[in-house]
MARBA-3410 file (N, C-alpha, C, O; in Angstrom, 1 decimal):
162
-18.1,-4.2,31.6,-17.1,-4.8,30.4,-15.6,-4.2,29.9,-15.7,-3.1,29.3 ~ -15.1,-4.4,29.9,-14.1,-4.2,29.3,-13.4,-4.3,27.7,-12.1,-4.3,27.6 ~ -14.1,-4.3,26.5,-14.5,-4.6,25.4,-12.9,-3.6,24.6,-12.7,-2.4,24.9 ~ -12.1,-4.2,23.8,-10.7,-3.1,22.9,-12.0,-1.9,22.5,-13.2,-2.1,22.3 ~ -11.2,-0.3,22.6,-11.4,0.5,21.7,-11.8,0.4,20.0,-11.4,-0.6,19.4
-12.6,1.3,19.5,-12.4,0.8,18.0,-10.9,1.2,17.6,-10.3,0.4,16.9 ~ -10.0,2.7,18.2,-9.1,2.9,17.6,-8.0,1.8,18.0,-7.0,1.9,17.3 ~ -8.0,1.0,19.0,-7.0,0.0,18.6,-7.2,-0.9,18.2,-6.2,-1.5,17.8 ~ -8.6,-1.7,17.9,-8.8,-2.4,16.9,-8.3,-1.9,15.6,-7.8,-2.7,14.8 ~ -8.3,-0.8,15.4,-7.8,-0.4,13.8,-6.6,-0.5,13.6,-6.0,-0.9,12.6
-6.1,-0.1,14.9,-4.3,-0.2,14.9,-3.6,-1.8,15.0,-2.7,-2.3,14.4 ~ -4.3,-2.2,16.0,-4.2,-3.5,15.4,-4.1,-4.7,14.3,-3.2,-5.5,14.0 ~ -5.8,-4.5,13.7,-6.0,-4.6,12.4,-4.8,-4.5,11.2,-4.5,-5.3,10.3 ~ -4.4,-3.5,11.6,-3.5,-2.6,10.2,-2.5,-3.4,11.1,-2.1,-4.5,11.0 ~ -2.2,-2.7,11.8,-0.8,-4.1,12.0,-0.4,-5.4,12.0,0.7,-5.7,12.0
-1.5,-6.2,12.1,-1.5,-7.4,11.4,-1.7,-7.4,10.0,-1.2,-8.4,9.5 ~ -2.2,-6.9,9.2,-2.0,-6.5,7.4,-0.7,-6.2,7.2,-0.2,-6.9,6.3 ~ -0.2,-5.3,7.7,0.8,-4.8,7.7,2.3,-6.4,7.9,3.0,-6.8,7.0 ~ 2.3,-6.7,8.9,3.0,-7.9,9.5,3.0,-9.1,8.6,4.0,-9.9,8.5 ~ 1.5,-9.2,7.8,1.3,-10.6,6.8,1.9,-10.1,5.4,2.3,-10.7,4.5
1.9,-8.5,5.6,2.4,-8.4,4.1,4.0,-8.7,3.8,4.6,-9.1,2.7 ~ 4.6,-8.3,5.0,6.1,-8.3,5.4,6.8,-9.4,5.6,8.0,-9.2,5.6 ~ 6.3,-10.8,5.8,6.6,-11.8,6.3,5.9,-13.1,5.8,4.8,-13.0,5.2 ~ 6.7,-14.4,6.0,5.9,-15.3,5.0,5.2,-16.3,5.4,4.9,-17.4,4.8 ~ 4.9,-15.6,7.1,3.2,-16.4,7.8,2.1,-15.9,7.0,2.0,-14.9,6.1
1.2,-17.0,7.6,-0.4,-17.0,6.9,-1.0,-15.7,7.5,-0.3,-15.2,8.4 ~ -1.9,-15.2,7.2,-2.8,-14.3,7.5,-3.3,-15.2,8.7,-2.9,-14.8,9.7 ~ -4.0,-16.1,8.9,-4.3,-16.7,10.0,-3.2,-16.5,11.4,-3.3,-15.8,12.4 ~ -2.3,-17.3,10.8,-1.0,-16.7,12.3,-1.2,-15.9,12.5,-1.6,-15.5,13.6 ~ -0.7,-15.2,11.5,-0.4,-13.2,12.3,-1.7,-12.8,12.8,-1.8,-11.9,13.6
-2.8,-13.5,12.4,-3.7,-12.7,13.4,-3.7,-13.2,14.8,-3.9,-12.5,15.8 ~ -3.6,-14.5,14.9,-4.4,-15.0,16.0,-2.6,-14.2,17.0,-2.6,-14.0,18.2 ~ -2.0,-14.2,16.5,-1.0,-13.5,17.2,-1.2,-12.3,17.8,-0.6,-12.0,18.8 ~ -2.2,-11.3,16.9,-2.7,-10.1,17.9,-3.9,-10.6,18.1,-4.4,-9.4,18.2 ~ -4.6,-11.1,18.2,-5.7,-11.6,18.6,-5.7,-11.7,20.0,-6.3,-11.1,20.8
-4.4,-13.2,20.4,-4.1,-13.1,21.4,-3.4,-12.4,22.2,-3.4,-12.8,23.4 ~ -2.4,-11.1,21.7,-2.3,-9.8,22.4,-3.3,-9.0,23.0,-3.4,-8.6,24.1 ~ -4.1,-8.9,22.0,-5.2,-7.9,22.3,-6.1,-8.4,23.8,-6.2,-7.7,24.8 ~ -6.6,-9.7,23.5,-7.0,-10.4,24.4,-6.6,-10.7,25.8,-7.4,-11.2,26.6 ~ -5.1,-10.1,26.0,-4.7,-9.7,27.2,-4.5,-8.8,27.8,-3.9,-8.5,28.9
-5.4,-7.8,26.5,-5.4,-6.1,27.3,-7.5,-6.2,27.6,-8.2,-5.7,28.5 ~ -7.7,-6.7,26.8,-9.5,-6.4,27.3,-10.1,-7.5,26.8,-9.3,-8.2,26.4 ~ -11.6,-8.1,26.5,-12.2,-9.2,26.8,-11.6,-9.6,25.3,-11.1,-8.9,24.4 ~ -11.9,-10.9,25.3,-11.3,-11.8,24.1,-12.2,-11.1,22.6,-13.4,-11.0,22.4 ~ -10.8,-10.8,21.7,-11.8,-10.2,20.8,-11.7,-11.5,19.4,-10.8,-12.4,19.3
-12.7,-11.3,18.6,-13.0,-12.3,17.9,-11.6,-12.5,16.9,-10.7,-11.7,16.6 ~ -11.8,-13.6,16.7,-10.3,-13.9,15.7,-11.2,-13.4,13.7,-10.9,-12.6,12.9 ~ -12.2,-14.5,13.9,-12.9,-14.0,13.1,-13.0,-12.3,12.6,-12.5,-12.1,11.5 ~ -13.3,-11.6,13.2,-13.1,-10.7,12.8,-12.1,-10.0,12.9,-12.1,-9.1,12.0 ~ -11.2,-10.0,13.5,-9.5,-9.3,13.3,-9.9,-10.1,11.8,-10.7,-9.6,11.1
-9.0,-11.5,11.5,-9.4,-11.5,10.3,-10.0,-10.5,9.0,-9.6,-9.7,8.1 ~ -11.0,-10.9,9.4,-11.7,-10.1,8.3,-11.4,-8.6,7.9,-11.3,-8.4,6.7 ~ -11.2,-7.5,9.0,-10.8,-7.1,9.1,-9.6,-6.4,8.5,-9.8,-5.3,8.0 ~ -8.0,-7.2,8.4,-7.6,-7.3,7.8,-7.4,-7.6,6.1,-6.6,-6.9,5.5 ~ -8.2,-8.7,5.5,-8.4,-8.8,4.4,-8.8,-7.6,3.9,-8.3,-7.2,2.8
-9.8,-6.9,4.7,-10.4,-5.9,4.0,-9.5,-5.0,4.0,-9.4,-4.5,2.8 ~ -8.8,-4.5,4.7,-8.0,-3.5,4.6,-7.0,-3.9,2.9,-7.0,-3.2,1.8 ~ -6.4,-4.9,3.1,-5.5,-5.5,2.0,-6.6,-5.3,1.0,-6.1,-4.6,0.2 ~ -7.7,-5.6,0.8,-8.7,-5.4,-0.4,-8.8,-3.9,-0.7,-8.6,-3.5,-1.8 ~ -9.1,-3.0,0.2,-8.8,-1.4,0.1,-7.3,-1.1,-0.9,-7.2,-0.5,-2.0
-6.5,-1.7,0.2,-4.5,-1.2,-0.4,-5.0,-1.6,-2.1,-5.0,-0.7,-2.9 ~ -5.4,-3.3,-2.6,-5.6,-3.9,-3.6,-6.0,-3.3,-4.6,-5.5,-3.5,-5.7 ~ -7.2,-2.3,-4.3,-8.6,-1.7,-5.2,-7.5,-0.1,-5.6,-7.4,0.5,-6.7 ~ -7.1,0.1,-4.3,-6.0,1.3,-4.9,-4.8,1.5,-5.7,-4.5,2.6,-6.1 ~ -4.2,0.1,-5.8,-3.1,-0.1,-6.5,-2.3,0.5,-6.0,-1.6,1.3,-6.6
-2.1,0.1,-4.3,-0.8,0.4,-3.6,0.2,0.0,-3.9,1.2,0.4,-3.4 ~ 0.4,-1.0,-4.9,1.6,-2.0,-5.1,2.8,-1.5,-3.8,2.5,-1.5,-2.6 ~ 3.7,-1.3,-4.3,4.9,-1.6,-2.5,4.7,-0.3,-1.9,5.7,0.3,-1.5 ~ 3.7,0.3,-1.8,3.6,1.5,-1.2,2.6,1.2,0.3,2.2,2.0,1.1 ~ 2.4,0.0,0.1,1.2,-1.2,0.6,1.6,-0.7,2.5,1.0,-0.1,3.4
2.4,-1.2,2.3,3.0,-1.0,4.0,2.8,0.0,4.4,2.1,0.2,5.4 ~ 3.6,1.5,3.5,3.8,2.7,4.2,2.2,3.4,4.7,2.0,4.0,5.7 ~ 1.1,3.1,3.5,-0.2,3.7,3.7,-0.3,3.0,5.1,-0.7,3.6,6.1 ~ 0.0,1.7,5.1,-0.2,0.8,6.7,-0.1,1.7,7.5,-1.1,2.0,8.2 ~ 1.4,2.4,7.8,2.1,2.6,9.0,1.4,3.4,9.1,0.7,3.4,10.1
1.2,4.8,8.0,0.6,5.8,8.0,-0.3,5.7,8.8,-0.2,6.2,9.9 ~ -1.5,5.0,8.5,-2.4,4.7,9.0,-2.8,4.5,10.5,-3.9,4.9,11.1 ~ -1.8,3.6,11.1,-1.5,3.4,12.2,-1.2,4.6,12.8,-2.1,5.0,13.5 ~ 0.2,5.5,12.7,0.1,6.6,13.5,-0.7,7.7,13.5,-0.4,8.7,14.1 ~ -1.9,7.5,12.6,-2.9,8.6,12.8,-3.8,7.8,13.9,-3.8,8.4,15.0
-4.4,6.9,13.9,-4.6,6.2,14.3,-4.5,6.4,15.7,-5.5,6.8,16.4 ~ -3.2,6.0,16.3,-2.7,6.2,17.6,-2.6,7.5,18.5,-2.5,7.8,19.7 ~ -2.7,8.2,17.0,-2.1,9.6,17.6,-3.9,11.4,17.2,-4.3,12.5,17.6 ~ -4.3,10.3,16.1,-5.5,10.8,16.1,-7.2,10.5,16.3,-7.6,9.3,16.5 ~ -8.0,11.4,16.4,-8.9,10.7,15.9,-9.6,10.8,14.1,-8.9,10.9,13.1
-10.4,10.8,14.2,-10.5,10.6,13.0,-11.2,12.3,12.2,-11.4,12.6,11.1 ~ -11.4,13.0,13.3,-11.6,14.1,13.0,-10.4,15.1,12.6,-10.5,16.2,12.0 ~ -9.3,14.4,13.0,-8.0,14.9,13.2,-7.4,15.8,14.5,-6.3,16.5,14.6 ~ -8.2,15.6,15.4,-8.1,16.6,16.4,-7.2,15.5,17.4,-7.6,14.4,17.7 ~ -6.2,16.1,17.7,-5.0,15.1,18.7,-5.9,14.6,19.6,-6.9,15.1,20.1
-4.8,12.5,19.9,-5.5,11.8,20.9,-5.0,12.5,22.4,-3.9,13.0,22.7 ~ -6.1,12.3,23.2,-5.9,12.4,24.6,-6.5,11.3,25.1,-7.7,11.0,25.4 ~ -5.2,10.6,25.3,-5.3,9.1,26.3,-5.7,9.1,27.7,-5.9,8.1,28.4 ~ -5.7,10.1,28.1,-6.1,10.5,29.5,-6.3,11.8,29.8,-5.8,12.7,29.2 ~ -7.1,11.8,30.8,-7.6,13.4,30.8,-8.6,13.2,32.3,-8.6,12.2,33.1
-9.3,14.4,32.4,-10.0,14.7,33.8,-11.3,13.8,33.5,-12.0,13.5,34.5 ~ -11.7,13.4,32.4,-13.1,13.0,32.0,-12.9,11.6,31.8,-13.8,10.8,32.0 ~ -11.7,11.4,31.4,-12.0,9.7,31.0,-10.6,9.4,30.1,-9.9,10.4,29.6 ~ -10.2,8.2,29.9,-8.9,7.5,29.7,-9.4,6.8,27.9,-10.4,6.1,27.8 ~ -8.8,6.9,27.0,-9.0,6.2,25.7,-8.7,5.3,25.8,-9.4,4.6,25.1
-7.2,4.5,26.7,-7.2,3.2,26.4,-7.7,2.1,27.4,-7.2,1.0,27.7 ~ -8.9,2.8,27.9,-10.1,2.0,28.6,-11.0,1.1,27.9,-11.4,1.4,26.7 ~ -11.3,0.4,28.3,-11.9,-0.8,27.1,-13.2,0.0,27.7,-13.3,0.6,28.7 ~ -14.3,-0.3,26.4,-15.2,0.0,26.4,-16.7,-1.1,26.6,-16.8,-2.1,26.0 ~ -18.0,-0.8,27.6,-18.6,-1.2,28.2,-19.5,-2.1,27.2,-20.2,-3.0,27.7
-19.4,-1.9,25.6,-20.2,-2.9,24.9,-19.0,-3.1,23.5,-18.0,-2.3,23.4 ~ -19.3,-4.0,22.7,-18.0,-3.9,21.9,-18.7,-2.7,20.6,-19.9,-2.8,20.5 ~ -18.2,-2.2,20.1,-17.9,-1.1,19.5,-17.4,-0.9,17.6,-17.8,-0.4,16.6 ~ -16.0,-1.7,18.0,-15.9,-2.3,16.7,-16.3,-2.9,15.8,-17.3,-3.5,16.2 ~ -16.1,-3.2,14.4,-16.7,-3.5,13.2,-15.5,-3.9,12.1,-15.0,-2.9,11.6
-15.1,-4.8,11.7,-14.3,-4.7,10.4,-14.6,-3.8,9.5,-13.8,-3.0,8.9 ~ -16.4,-3.8,9.2,-16.0,-3.1,8.4,-16.4,-1.5,8.3,-16.9,-0.9,7.3 ~ -16.0,-0.9,9.9,-15.8,0.5,10.1,-14.4,0.7,9.8,-13.8,1.5,9.2 ~ -14.0,-0.5,10.6,-12.4,-0.4,10.2,-12.1,0.1,8.8,-11.6,1.2,8.5 ~ -12.3,-0.9,8.2,-12.5,-0.5,6.5,-13.0,0.5,5.8,-12.7,0.9,4.7
-13.8,1.0,6.6,-14.1,2.4,5.8,-13.3,3.7,6.5,-13.4,4.8,6.0 ~ -12.8,3.5,7.6,-12.3,4.6,7.8,-11.0,4.4,7.4,-10.5,5.4,7.0 ~ -10.2,3.3,7.3,-8.6,3.3,5.9,-9.4,4.0,4.7,-8.9,5.0,4.2 ~ -10.4,3.7,4.2,-9.9,3.7,2.9,-10.5,5.7,3.1,-10.0,6.5,2.2 ~ -11.2,6.0,4.0,-11.4,7.6,4.3,-9.9,7.7,4.3,-9.5,8.3,3.3
-9.1,7.2,5.2,-8.1,8.0,5.8,-6.7,8.1,3.8,-6.0,8.9,3.3 ~ -7.1,6.6,3.6,-6.3,6.6,2.4,-6.1,7.7,1.7,-5.1,8.4,1.6 ~ -7.6,7.7,1.1,-8.2,8.7,0.5,-8.0,10.3,0.4,-7.9,11.1,-0.5 ~ -8.0,10.3,1.9,-7.1,11.9,2.0,-5.9,12.1,1.9,-5.4,13.1,1.3 ~ -5.5,11.3,2.4,-3.8,11.1,2.4,-3.4,11.5,1.7,-2.7,12.5,1.8
-3.8,11.0,0.4,-3.2,11.1,-0.9,-3.3,12.3,-1.4,-2.4,12.9,-1.9 ~ -4.7,12.9,-1.2,-5.3,14.5,-1.3,-4.2,15.2,-0.7,-3.9,16.3,-1.2 ~ -3.5,14.7,0.6,-2.6,15.8,1.8,-3.7,16.2,2.3,-3.7,17.5,2.1 ~ -4.8,15.8,2.8,-5.7,16.1,3.9,-5.5,15.4,4.9,-6.4,15.6,5.7 ~ -4.4,14.3,5.5,-4.3,13.6,6.3,-2.3,13.5,7.2,-1.2,13.5,6.7
-2.6,13.6,8.3,-1.2,13.7,9.1,-0.6,12.2,8.3,-1.2,11.2,8.0 ~ 0.4,12.5,8.2,1.4,10.9,8.2,2.5,10.9,8.9,3.1,11.9,9.3 ~ 2.8,9.6,9.1,4.0,9.2,10.1,5.2,10.2,9.9,5.8,10.2,8.8 ~ 5.6,10.9,10.9,7.2,11.5,10.4,8.1,10.3,10.3,8.0,9.2,10.8 ~ 9.2,10.9,9.2,10.4,9.9,8.7,11.3,9.8,10.3,11.8,10.6,11.0
11.2,8.3,10.5,11.9,7.2,11.2,11.1,7.2,12.1,11.6,7.2,13.3 ~ 9.9,7.2,11.9,8.7,7.0,13.0,8.7,5.3,12.3,8.7,5.1,11.1 ~ 8.9,3.9,13.6,8.3,2.9,13.9,7.5,2.6,14.9,7.5,3.0,16.1 ~ 6.7,1.6,14.2,4.8,0.8,15.0,5.7,0.5,16.5,5.4,0.9,17.6 ~ 7.1,-0.5,15.9,7.1,-1.3,17.0,8.0,-0.7,18.5,8.3,-1.3,19.5
8.4,0.8,17.9,9.0,1.6,19.0,8.2,2.7,19.4,8.6,3.6,20.2 ~ 6.7,2.7,18.7,6.3,3.6,19.7,5.9,3.5,20.9,5.9,2.4,21.5 ~ 5.5,5.1,21.7,5.5,4.8,23.3,4.0,4.5,23.9,3.5,3.9,24.8 ~ 3.5,5.5,22.6,1.9,5.9,22.9,1.0,5.1,23.8,0.4,5.6,24.8 ~ 1.0,3.9,23.5,0.5,2.8,24.0,1.5,1.6,24.1,1.8,1.0,23.1
2.2,1.3,25.6,3.1,0.5,26.0,3.1,-0.7,25.8,4.1,-1.4,25.5 ~ 1.5,-1.3,25.9,1.0,-2.3,26.2,0.8,-3.3,24.7,1.0,-4.5,24.5 ~ 0.2,-2.1,23.6,0.3,-2.6,21.9,1.4,-2.7,21.5,1.7,-3.7,20.8 ~ 2.6,-1.7,21.9,3.9,-2.1,21.6,4.0,-3.1,21.8,4.3,-3.7,20.8 ~ 4.0,-3.6,23.0,4.7,-5.4,23.5,3.8,-5.8,22.2,4.5,-6.2,21.3
2.5,-5.8,22.1,2.1,-7.1,21.3,2.7,-7.1,19.8,3.4,-8.1,19.4 ~ 2.4,-5.8,19.1,3.2,-5.9,18.2,4.5,-6.3,17.5,4.9,-6.5,16.4 ~ 5.0,-6.2,18.7,6.6,-6.6,18.6,6.9,-7.7,18.9,8.0,-8.0,18.5 ~ 6.2,-8.5,19.5,6.3,-9.5,19.7,6.8,-10.5,18.0,6.7,-10.2,16.8 ~ 7.2,-11.4,18.5,7.6,-12.0,17.3,6.9,-13.7,17.1,6.8,-14.4,18.1
6.4,-14.1,15.8,6.1,-15.2,15.9,6.9,-15.9,15.1,7.2,-15.5,14.0 ~ 7.2,-17.2,15.7,7.6,-18.2,14.8,7.2,-18.9,13.9,6.0,-19.0,14.0 ~ 7.6,-19.5,13.1,7.0,-20.1,11.9,6.7,-21.3,12.2,5.8,-21.9,11.5 ~ 7.2,-21.9,12.9,6.0,-23.6,13.8,5.1,-23.0,14.2,4.2,-23.8,14.3 ~ 4.7,-21.7,14.5,3.2,-21.4,15.2,2.4,-21.8,14.2,1.3,-21.9,14.6
2.6,-22.1,13.1,1.6,-21.5,11.8,1.2,-23.4,11.9,0.0,-23.7,11.9 ~ 2.2,-24.5,12.0,1.7,-25.9,12.0,0.7,-26.2,12.8,0.3,-27.3,12.9
END
């Protein structure tokens, strides 16, 4: 099977939450865009689970009183998950023994785990213990995972929500 890896799910859910905060589109429309994009790369991702992950991220930001910094926190988490493992080790996208882009045999992602990782990252980042995105870094222009960047950069028409 070819299921979406956890870290790709985390980045996608975060990117969807960020886009929701920055656009006039509803969460359902935003999540559908990302779900369709992920499903073109891996076995179909349950849209309800992706939506739940986005909602959980937004609730964590609300609980943390992120305010206008919410988008910055999300972008930093996206950068971190794209480039590092949760233990802060640099992510190796390909190597002798495997490829992090390759899908998994079983579904390993869960919206609750995404929430826990985001909450842990947010707490550690606020205390200076986690890497942040470098100045000028942009998720739409990141070349780490070109197929994912393409999904993120795709524009959604307001008419898609009707």
